[in-house]
DRENBAGU-364480 format. One line per field, with one value per residue (C-alpha): residue in three letters; x, y, z. Coordinates in steps of 0.001 Angstrom, whole numbers, plus 500000, padded with zeros to 6 digits. Each point is the difference from the previous one (the first is absolute). Layout:
<rs>
rogu	Ala:...
c1	X:...
c2	Y:...
c3	Z:...
</rs>
This chain:
<rs>
rogu	Met:Gln:Arg:Glu:Met:Ile:Pro:His:Arg:Gly:Pro:Glu:Phe:Lys:Ala:Phe:Phe:Gly:Glu:Leu:Leu:Glu:Lys:Ser:Arg:Ala:Val:His:Arg:Thr:Glu:Gly:Asp:Val:Leu:Ile:Trp:Pro:Gly:Ser:Gly:Ser:Ala:Gly:Trp:Glu:Ile:Ala:Ile:Val:Asn:Leu:Phe:Ser:Pro:Gly:Asp:Pro:Val:Leu:Ala:Thr:Val:Ala:Gly:Ser:Phe:Gly:Glu:Arg:Phe:Ala:His:Val:Ala:Thr:Arg:Phe:Gly:Leu:Asp:Val:Arg:Val:Leu:Glu:Val:Pro:Trp:Gly:Arg:Pro:Ile:Thr:Ala:Asp:Ala:Val:Gly:Glu:Ala:Leu:Glu:Arg:Asn:Pro:Asp:Val:Lys:Ala:Val:Leu:Ile:Ala:His:Asn:Glu:Thr:Ser:Thr:Gly:Val:Thr:Asn:Pro:Leu:Pro:Glu:Leu:Ala:Arg:Val:Val:Arg:Gln:His:Gly:Ala:Leu:Val:Ile:Val:Asp:Ala:Val:Ser:Ser:Ala:Gly:Gly:Ile:Pro:Leu:Glu:Ile:Asp:Ala:Trp:Asp:Leu:Asp:Phe:Val:Phe:Ser:Gly:Ser:Gln:Lys:Ala:Trp:Met:Cys:Pro:Pro:Gly:Leu:Val:Ile:Ala:Thr:Val:Ser:Glu:Arg:Ala:Trp:Ala:Ala:His:Arg:Thr:Ala:Ser:Phe:Pro:Arg:Phe:Phe:Trp:Asp:Leu:Glu:Thr:Ala:Arg:Gln:Ala:Ala:Arg:Asp:Gly:Val:Thr:Pro:Thr:Thr:Ser:Pro:Leu:Thr:Met:Leu:Tyr:Gly:Tyr:Asn:Ala:Ala:Leu:Asp:Leu:Ile:Leu:Ala:Glu:Gly:Leu:Glu:Asn:Val:Trp:Ala:Arg:His:Arg:Ala:Leu:Gly:Ala:Leu:Thr:Arg:Ser:Glu:Ile:Val:Arg:Ala:Asn:Leu:Thr:Leu:Phe:Ala:Asp:Pro:Cys:Tyr:Ala:Ser:Asp:Thr:Val:Thr:Ala:Phe:Leu:Pro:Pro:Ala:Gly:Val:Thr:Ala:Ser:Asp:Phe:Leu:Ser:Val:Leu:Arg:Arg:Glu:Tyr:Gly:Val:Glu:Ala:Gln:Thr:Gly:Gln:Gly:Ala:Tyr:Thr:Glu:Thr:Leu:Val:Arg:Leu:Gly:His:Met:Gly:Trp:Ala:His:Glu:Pro:Asp:Leu:Val:Gln:Ala:Leu:Ser:Ala:Val:Ala:Ser:Ala:Thr:Ser:Lys:Val:Gly:Arg:Gly:Met:Leu:Pro:Ala:Ile:Gly
c1	354473:498341:499471:496391:497987:499683:497450:501229:498595:501370:503047:502088:499661:500698:503271:500962:499122:501840:503178:499502:499800:503112:501922:498645:501336:503398:500345:498706:502502:497353:498664:496788:496803:499888:496506:498795:496921:498839:500687:502675:502926:498191:497495:502791:499565:496388:500696:502580:497816:496732:501684:502521:498417:496906:498649:502088:503132:503174:502433:503099:499936:503384:499727:502802:497916:496633:499478:500851:497492:497347:500506:499585:496907:498324:500747:498479:496904:499412:500207:503408:501887:502728:503207:502203:503770:500773:503279:500645:499355:503201:501241:499615:498269:502812:500062:501020:496995:497634:501526:499523:496416:499218:501459:497583:497140:500457:496430:500421:498848:501567:502231:498983:502961:500325:503074:500687:498474:498992:499341:503588:502213:501057:500349:499483:502393:497402:502170:501139:496516:498463:502564:499115:496269:500306:502020:497037:497649:497919:498969:501996:497575:501684:498875:502381:498146:503059:502620:498777:501587:502649:501689:501200:497047:500404:496625:501049:503626:498937:497077:497327:496348:497875:501489:497988:500747:498323:500514:500788:503393:503039:497785:499808:496329:497054:498139:497443:501409:500801:502326:500599:502066:498752:502079:498839:499910:497766:497685:499808:499078:497405:498199:499253:499488:496410:499641:497271:501397:498902:501858:503349:499691:503331:498616:497552:502854:502267:497412:499261:503714:500417:497293:501847:497508:499145:496977:498326:500325:503690:501589:501344:501660:501908:501053:501337:502103:501246:500948:502024:501722:500935:501451:502148:501231:500803:501757:502150:500572:498608:503428:500806:496737:500963:503496:498540:497837:503007:501912:497083:499562:503697:499978:496958:501414:503362:498450:497622:502958:501953:497093:500505:496735:499565:499021:497383:500503:502599:502767:500544:496379:499365:497545:501005:496500:499123:502079:498730:501798:499381:499094:502243:499965:497024:498044:497120:499938:496890:501621:503184:498008:498070:503294:501148:496739:499652:503589:501299:497046:501184:497541:500796:497955:499781:500419:497071:498354:501967:502716:497766:501707:503439:500895:500276:499850:501485:499230:502517:498447:498616:500588:502596:503451:502973:499409:496477:501173:502963:497612:497696:502874:501462:496650:499987:503493:499158:496740:501810:502583:497448:497691:502989:500905:496401:499712:496964:497949:497846:496500:497270
c2	980801:502974:501825:500891:497875:500878:498761:496585:500489:503523:501313:500515:496336:498839:501927:498710:496371:500022:501178:497421:497151:501269:499968:496520:498702:501490:498346:496689:500170:499385:501603:498013:500665:500696:499794:500998:499022:500639:496826:498074:498234:496696:501103:499480:496247:500253:502684:497765:496902:501431:502047:497535:496557:497900:497324:496841:501661:498290:502149:499280:501572:500392:499764:500938:501503:501371:502413:497429:497730:502701:500680:496270:499911:502871:498369:496748:501798:501426:496580:500074:496735:500814:497979:500856:500234:500270:500392:500149:503379:502022:498615:501660:498813:499241:500186:496321:498953:502078:498609:496435:500716:501471:496953:497875:502398:501121:501309:502665:503434:502087:499845:501797:501421:501931:502119:500767:497477:502242:497099:498697:502916:498290:501758:497544:500392:501543:500761:496378:498655:502253:498925:496326:500698:502049:497214:497763:502556:500572:503280:501340:501182:501710:500961:502893:501370:500142:500519:502721:503310:498429:497128:500109:499301:500397:499365:500315:498820:496848:499415:499808:499785:501037:501514:501372:501694:501882:503568:499164:498326:501516:502586:501385:501014:498886:496891:500675:499653:497001:500772:497709:499922:498183:498707:499554:496223:500549:502147:497179:497561:502473:499972:496275:499755:499081:500688:502575:503256:503562:502055:498338:499955:500929:501378:502274:501321:500497:501915:502235:500629:501040:502578:501183:498599:496853:497805:500629:502753:500779:499389:503545:500112:496781:501207:503208:497921:497631:502955:501533:496657:499710:503513:498974:496879:501841:502787:497474:498015:496501:498338:501935:498801:496425:500561:501444:496917:497747:501839:499806:496287:499306:502090:498179:496549:500938:501397:497060:497610:502234:499747:496188:499427:497645:501223:497909:500662:498370:502643:499980:501102:502175:502826:503645:501129:497565:497745:496905:498583:497589:501491:499216:496378:499105:503143:500140:502637:501569:500288:501450:502579:500889:500804:502093:501896:500506:500819:501687:501176:497943:498207:496864:496966:496300:497405:498506:496600:497239:502557:502481:499560:498950:503032:503742:502233:503470:502273:502504:501404:503196:503107:498198:501328:498828:502008:498584:496482:500247:500984:497060:497517:501291:499281:496476:499346:501459:498052:496811:500506:500771:497131:497652:501074:499671:503710:500403:496818:499038:501440:497410
c3	827600:501695:496715:499353:497632:496317:497435:498907:496490:499544:498141:503146:500932:496445:499928:503457:499218:496689:501720:502764:497497:498214:503290:500747:496697:500800:503411:498653:497134:497372:496843:500407:501874:503719:501483:503459:502022:503562:501963:501858:498394:500455:497378:497482:500193:498897:497403:498341:500002:498717:497289:498597:500295:499467:502354:499791:498609:501280:501974:502051:503479:501675:503777:502374:502784:501013:497119:497363:501731:499897:496303:499313:502225:498154:496646:501265:501318:496532:498399:498342:499612:502512:500016:502970:500240:503708:501861:503762:501598:500178:496692:496579:496874:497544:496222:499782:502078:497863:496814:501212:501059:496588:498288:502034:499223:496395:499728:502699:498812:502764:503033:503206:501925:503256:499323:503648:502396:502885:502375:499861:498990:496764:496645:497168:497018:497716:496930:499780:500686:497362:497419:500466:499887:496820:498354:500726:498427:503140:501615:502952:502706:502953:503497:500695:503018:502271:497291:497625:500914:502239:498155:496362:497738:496235:498391:496367:500231:501852:497624:502704:499005:502968:503148:502902:503306:502832:501138:503625:499627:498277:498296:503570:499903:502135:498800:497308:496488:497830:497098:497017:496820:496888:497071:496405:500525:503023:497879:497460:502783:501272:496655:500292:503799:500847:503721:500707:501329:500522:502605:499246:496202:498389:496762:501806:502161:496970:498015:502970:500581:496378:500639:503114:502514:501945:499153:503353:502605:500405:503430:499921:503410:499331:496557:501542:502382:497302:497814:502832:500620:496327:500135:502990:498204:496784:501921:501864:496821:499551:500070:503174:501549:499182:501426:503209:500436:499382:502703:502435:499326:500586:503188:501335:499368:501513:503165:500417:499875:502390:502448:499948:498160:497070:496544:498199:496288:497798:500220:496231:499466:503046:499460:500200:501023:502804:502251:501785:503024:502853:503387:502984:501115:502148:499076:497528:497304:501546:503407:498553:498044:503153:501683:497054:499948:503760:500893:496854:497924:497031:497738:498000:498971:500740:497298:498109:499721:501695:500816:501813:503366:498771:497854:500508:496913:499890:497061:498602:496859:498593:502108:502115:500796:502027:503226:500368:499298:502363:502790:499249:499765:503258:501620:498561:501381:503418:500251:498995:502724:502688:499073:499984:503560:501146:500749:497782:500297:497073:500092:499682
</rs>
């Protein structure tokens, strides 16, 4: 990322960007378009809505945590007719539930799915969900912010229509890029969508990409970082990257249980990029994290929404390897033991 800037309309950039997009297609397992904008992963919600729908279009929003809720909220703010399929936090969205919801809502044009629900540590069974949605004839719109690059994601094989992610999770870059894949069905929906759009317009981005540039000033430093991350992933091998994340997820869950802490996610759908667990009894998540930070130099996060103080979330994605994770999990176990014995009182 410390490379010097180059003209973002010149031949050197065009060659670089063309290779970057080719690598992006490879790691997304797609022959279709991959488009990139400056922005956070959350921009993906708006990009999907304004490009694929018109006001009043019916969609089914699947909600199993905070990020599913947010996707539904954005769709509602834009005036879509949002029908909600909600399950308790910590549980997955199942194909049977989606099928039943679609039977009750036969006019739905798309289903909004958070592949990996970051707030709960649950990975929804995307291949099965997508199969049911496609049988219904609706679009499959996927928030893959905390799954892409870490958890198996087969854009073409699973027949997904619009999938977006952010650079700061398993792509292991700083925040600053939103990355999206677009299917032919999504392009067909784009042609009839009537929301006004400018910066996020898919067709503008596609035409620019075909010319080897971006529609507006390129976020060069971020693209340098993303390119380097793609090189690391391709050098390791995408299947090996997925296997490493599976191993890290299993290690995390095993050590959390060994520390006498309670995992939150349904074990059959536990995420391999983020694990949610309950803090020690009688201690809030914020106080437990204060102990981790102060005594061990380990950073984690509280839960979200109603679970802000009742969940701790530990990420293990991207440039994460076993020695780092073992050190963090050792700190969690030690802090749990000390808090339980009253040696490190909670910090108000």
